[in-house]
C-alpha positions as MATLAB code, in Angstrom:
seq = 'XXXXXXXXXXXXXXXXXXXXXXXXXXXXXXXXXXXXXXXXXXXXXXXXXXXXXXXXXXXXXXXXXXXXXXXXXXXXXXXXXXXXXXXXXXXXXXXXXXXXXXXXXXXXXXXXXXXXXXXXXXXXXXXXXXXXXXXXXXXXXXXXXXXXXXXXXXXXXXXXXXXXXXXXXXXXXXXXXXXXXXXXXXXXXXXXXXXXXXXXXXXXXXXXXXXXXXXXXXXXXXXXXXXXXXXXXXXXXXXXXXXXXXXXXXXXXXXXXXXXXXXXXXXXXXXXXXXXXXXXXXXXXXXXXXXXXXXXXXXXXXXXXXXXXXXXXXXXXXXXXXXXXXXXXXXXX';
ca = [
       0.158    0.149   -0.131;
       1.138    3.644   -0.710;
       2.819    5.156    1.965;
       1.083    8.237    1.915;
      -1.860    6.430    3.007;
      -0.687    6.717    6.686;
      -1.112   10.333    6.870;
      -4.449   10.285    5.073;
      -5.532    7.693    7.518;
      -4.696    9.962   10.565;
      -6.713   12.497    9.016;
      -9.939   10.077    9.248;
      -9.231    9.523   13.004;
      -8.842   13.150   13.792;
     -12.052   14.240   11.900;
     -13.872   11.584   14.018;
     -12.485   12.647   17.265;
     -13.129   16.359   16.789;
     -16.755   15.774   15.829;
     -17.134   13.390   19.069;
     -14.987   15.484   21.367;
     -17.872   18.101   22.078;
     -20.156   15.543   23.616;
     -17.587   14.820   26.440;
     -19.302   14.513   29.705;
     -22.718   15.167   28.503;
     -24.082   11.721   29.224;
     -24.988   11.192   25.565;
     -22.908    8.309   24.417;
     -25.231    7.818   21.747;
     -24.987   11.167   20.232;
     -21.111   10.996   20.475;
     -20.849    7.956   18.617;
     -23.093    9.101   15.949;
     -20.947   12.235   15.537;
     -17.710   10.126   15.318;
     -19.139    7.807   12.857;
     -20.660   10.733   10.878;
     -17.123   12.169   10.825;
     -15.203    9.303   10.060;
     -17.604    8.372    7.191;
     -17.251   12.116    5.496;
     -13.417   11.907    5.805;
     -12.899    8.626    4.302;
     -14.474   10.018    1.314;
     -11.397   11.734    0.192;
      -9.059    8.957    0.737;
      -7.912    7.353   -2.717;
      -8.854    3.833   -1.809;
     -11.670    1.190   -2.814;
     -12.173    0.401    1.261;
     -14.249   -2.575    2.665;
     -15.313   -2.313    6.049;
     -14.660   -5.482    7.387;
     -14.747   -4.650   11.123;
     -17.437   -2.217   11.776;
     -19.515   -0.511   14.630;
     -21.115   -3.308   17.101;
     -24.803   -3.661   17.264;
     -24.904   -2.809   21.039;
     -23.739    0.813   20.547;
     -27.213    1.627   19.063;
     -26.347    3.842   16.689;
     -26.141    4.164   12.572;
     -22.854    2.552   12.009;
     -20.162    2.208    9.465;
     -21.348   -1.416    8.791;
     -19.708   -4.558    7.734;
     -19.684   -4.584    3.974;
     -19.802   -1.012    3.401;
     -17.607    0.644    0.969;
     -15.580    3.650    1.511;
     -13.020    6.061   -0.462;
     -12.723    7.672   -3.594;
     -13.794    4.142   -5.162;
     -11.849    5.133   -8.277;
     -10.717    2.598  -10.492;
      -7.048    2.839  -10.211;
      -7.637    2.975   -6.430;
      -6.092    0.003   -4.568;
      -8.767   -2.448   -2.787;
      -8.383   -2.401    0.988;
      -9.909   -4.007    3.888;
     -10.855   -1.212    6.750;
     -11.142   -1.962   10.475;
     -13.036    0.832   12.422;
     -14.139    1.886   15.728;
     -14.847    5.423   15.415;
     -15.435    5.966   19.396;
     -13.803    3.349   21.452;
     -15.002    4.190   24.790;
     -18.590    5.429   24.513;
     -19.095    5.241   28.309;
     -15.788    6.936   28.889;
     -16.755   10.113   26.783;
     -20.309   10.215   28.038;
     -18.654   10.592   31.583;
     -15.900   12.515   30.699;
     -13.191    9.849   31.667;
      -9.982    9.164   30.204;
      -8.808    6.969   27.043;
     -11.421    7.601   24.780;
     -10.270    7.352   20.930;
     -10.960    7.312   17.612;
      -9.315    4.447   15.552;
      -8.797    2.710   12.042;
      -7.013   -0.098   10.921;
      -6.206   -0.559    7.099;
      -4.406   -3.813    5.079;
      -4.858   -5.031    1.514;
      -7.799   -6.950    0.619;
      -8.301  -10.080    2.425;
      -5.516   -9.353    4.769;
      -7.817   -8.496    8.039;
      -9.990  -11.086    9.792;
     -13.774  -10.987    9.360;
     -14.410  -11.575   13.313;
     -17.885  -12.164   14.295;
     -19.607   -9.775   16.784;
     -18.417  -11.774   19.717;
     -16.382  -11.989   22.658;
     -12.637  -13.023   22.411;
     -10.248  -14.539   24.978;
      -6.952  -12.289   24.338;
      -3.316  -12.001   25.488;
      -1.048   -9.288   24.069;
       2.659   -8.267   24.498;
       5.240   -5.565   23.322;
       7.946   -6.346   20.855;
      10.702   -7.386   23.499;
       7.938  -10.245   24.749;
       7.336  -11.410   21.262;
       7.040  -15.026   20.459;
       7.016  -16.113   24.498;
       3.146  -15.936   25.325;
       0.662  -18.822   25.013;
      -2.731  -18.478   25.529;
      -3.510  -21.730   26.648;
      -0.826  -21.523   29.251;
      -1.503  -20.372   32.804;
      -1.388  -17.220   33.745;
       1.589  -17.789   35.865;
       3.365  -19.510   33.055;
       3.062  -16.553   30.869;
       4.147  -14.179   33.638;
       7.186  -16.275   34.268;
       8.002  -16.026   30.334;
       7.483  -12.630   29.976;
       9.450  -11.788   33.180;
      12.441  -13.598   31.681;
      12.744  -11.820   28.243;
      11.851   -8.352   29.916;
      14.919   -9.234   32.679;
      12.115   -8.342   35.012;
      11.064   -9.906   38.631;
       7.248  -10.947   38.287;
       6.695   -8.418   41.175;
       7.591   -5.653   38.870;
       5.363   -6.629   35.835;
       2.274   -4.505   35.259;
      -0.606   -6.454   33.702;
      -3.618   -4.440   32.412;
      -7.055   -6.195   32.708;
     -10.677   -4.856   31.963;
     -12.556   -4.410   35.438;
     -15.187   -6.874   34.907;
     -16.761   -9.672   36.930;
     -15.574  -12.246   34.120;
     -12.217  -11.305   34.912;
     -12.048  -12.197   38.503;
      -9.831  -15.345   37.996;
      -7.555  -13.497   36.118;
      -7.160  -10.885   38.761;
      -6.797  -13.499   41.366;
      -4.071  -15.639   39.323;
      -1.974  -12.367   38.777;
      -2.174  -11.278   42.353;
      -0.844  -14.887   43.458;
       2.007  -14.893   41.033;
       2.913  -11.504   42.487;
       2.506   -9.149   39.830;
       0.998   -5.599   39.586;
      -2.469   -5.043   38.037;
      -3.803   -1.714   36.350;
      -7.632   -2.157   35.872;
      -9.414   -0.289   33.174;
     -13.188    0.223   32.580;
     -13.537    0.347   28.810;
     -11.531    0.539   25.956;
      -9.464   -2.617   25.200;
      -7.779   -1.355   21.792;
      -5.952    1.200   23.721;
      -5.068   -1.201   26.849;
      -3.556   -3.815   24.073;
      -1.645   -0.797   22.692;
      -0.183    0.521   25.829;
       1.892   -2.837   25.893;
       3.827   -1.602   22.783;
       5.217    1.499   24.368;
       7.824    1.383   27.500;
       6.664    4.863   28.908;
       2.994    3.477   29.745;
       4.598    0.999   31.946;
       2.271   -1.721   30.813;
       3.793   -5.085   30.182;
       0.999   -7.660   29.484;
      -2.967   -7.623   28.568;
      -5.029  -10.202   29.499;
      -8.818  -10.617   29.294;
     -11.632  -11.448   27.364;
     -13.313   -8.581   25.181;
     -14.968   -7.956   21.773;
     -13.417  -10.011   19.117;
     -13.665   -7.086   16.098;
     -11.620   -4.940   18.755;
      -9.152   -7.642   19.149;
      -8.595   -7.303   15.093;
      -8.216   -3.569   15.328;
      -5.756   -4.234   18.274;
      -3.833   -6.769   16.644;
      -3.305   -4.476   13.655;
      -1.392   -1.998   16.186;
       0.727   -4.637   17.772;
       1.780   -6.045   14.463;
       3.018   -2.298   13.490;
       4.652   -1.949   16.975;
       6.412   -5.205   16.483;
       4.889   -6.853   19.440;
       2.627  -10.292   19.823;
      -1.127  -11.207   20.362;
      -3.017  -14.217   20.534;
      -6.752  -14.630   20.599;
      -9.500  -17.549   20.849;
     -13.075  -16.711   19.895;
     -15.246  -17.033   23.423;
     -18.840  -16.711   22.343;
     -21.037  -16.231   25.506;
     -24.323  -17.120   24.172;
     -26.470  -19.269   21.664;
     -26.504  -15.976   19.654;
     -22.955  -15.461   19.607;
     -22.075  -18.826   18.296;
     -24.416  -18.068   15.571;
     -22.745  -15.070   14.594;
     -19.746  -17.332   14.420;
     -21.736  -19.811   11.811;
     -23.070  -16.903    9.390;
     -19.334  -16.037    8.871;
     -18.773  -19.586    8.026;
     -16.778  -20.640   11.224;
     -17.435  -24.209   12.194;
     -17.991  -25.511   15.597;
     -14.597  -27.274   15.921;
     -12.879  -23.922   14.590;
     -14.632  -21.393   16.816;
     -11.990  -22.378   19.779;
      -8.930  -22.592   18.240;
      -6.094  -20.328   18.764;
      -5.483  -17.296   16.632;
      -2.331  -16.023   15.998;
      -1.380  -12.431   15.520;
      -0.547  -13.702   11.609;
      -4.072  -15.069   11.643;
      -5.672  -11.728   12.813;
      -3.840   -9.457   10.312;
      -2.028  -11.231    7.561;
       1.231   -9.990    6.553;
       3.208   -6.754    7.091;
       1.300   -4.338    4.968;
      -0.721   -2.708    7.554;
      -1.563    0.759    8.702;
      -2.890    1.714   12.033;
      -4.298    5.332   13.471;
      -5.546    6.642   16.595;
      -6.685    9.891   17.835;
      -7.290   11.051   21.591;
     -10.703   12.180   22.398;
     -10.542   12.309   26.146;
      -7.169   12.721   27.672;
      -5.349    9.288   27.895;
      -2.058    7.332   29.058;
      -0.913    7.436   25.442;
      -2.650   10.057   23.883;
      -4.032   13.465   24.912;
      -7.378   14.381   24.585;
      -8.838   16.978   21.915;
      -8.402   20.589   23.112;
     -10.220   23.514   22.358;
      -8.315   26.659   21.938;
     -11.193   29.259   21.346;
     -11.527   31.567   17.868;
     -12.546   28.311   16.204;
      -9.270   26.309   16.786;
      -8.681   23.042   18.239;
      -5.733   20.786   19.010;
      -5.311   16.651   18.468;
      -2.766   14.209   19.456;
      -2.471   11.139   16.996;
      -0.448    8.144   16.534;
      -0.209    6.518   13.184;
       1.989    3.430   12.469;
       3.036    1.625    9.237;
       3.732   -2.340    9.300;
       6.100   -2.638    6.660;
       8.692   -0.340    7.992;
       7.886   -0.333   11.563;
       7.462    3.616   11.442;
       5.618    5.374   14.462;
       4.642    8.706   14.132;
       2.835   10.861   16.776;
       1.401   13.780   15.395;
       0.187   17.119   17.104;
      -2.098   19.077   14.814;
      -3.905   22.369   15.337;
      -6.927   22.556   13.339;
      -9.094   25.831   12.080;
     -12.644   24.275   12.404;
     -13.849   27.381   10.416;
     -11.637   26.411    7.445;
     -12.276   22.511    7.330;
     -15.442   21.738    5.137;
     -15.950   18.755    6.680;
     -15.498   19.807   10.062;
     -17.543   22.700    9.534;
     -20.425   20.416    8.450;
     -20.198   18.169   11.204;
     -20.061   20.855   13.767;
     -23.232   22.295   12.285;
     -24.853   19.103   12.219;
     -24.031   18.278   15.991;
     -24.861   21.406   17.336;
     -21.506   23.311   17.314;
     -21.921   25.984   14.663;
];
């Protein structure tokens, strides 16, 4: 894929973040999600791609979505065919409550290279580049902590494990505590949690838990760009989720197979972009400066080269046609 698409992709997440950020703390997660979707969809229309959304908005967000199968981009004859995975607003509850770590995210790869994951749960384990190749999702928590501690040259007591604060993770939390490692709990946003394992300054060494399978594919694209490692196992928790697997052609004996990072994202030619909406551990949130100006903080990565760029941008909201239209539509103009 053309390397220039990386910077084009970050404009897509910036637009989603800017259109959603006005909803921070207003208690309207549906309105915020709709704003992010609208902004992202409009921004995609300017990209020179034939994109197909293979990971889209989940049904539980209760908002019109960038749906699976939707085509995005200029769609010109010469444009490259690509798979798109989106979460225009990861952390709808976070923005509604004004809490940290809400982000807008997009992953992109050549057609056929992103797993078409069903909208079910997935068991996940993710680590950064230094621990690549040592994790085993079927191993015990203690075995994985021991393996990671060896390659990081850290005592287990110095490892930090990030886990979503949910009742389904009580056993994970108990086992991590028994092994002696430290735990950071988070409320929402497991893409951001997985990405954190790839950056030394976050202090996060490993992510464990059960979260959305679509989010797992998006996170895997970021982890691959970072040179890290991730494994997943589909973990449907209801007959309806099993049926979603069947609808995608996944047979019963295939549902619980281990998915490596290569199964989730094929090849090295992938892109990932994210823009902070609320203040976060890795990305700063949108800041309104007055005089129709706002500042965003983003990260954009390319798997083929391993390049990671952080982008600080100042936007003149009244000089961008898409942003002007989105601001008016969502009551900010």
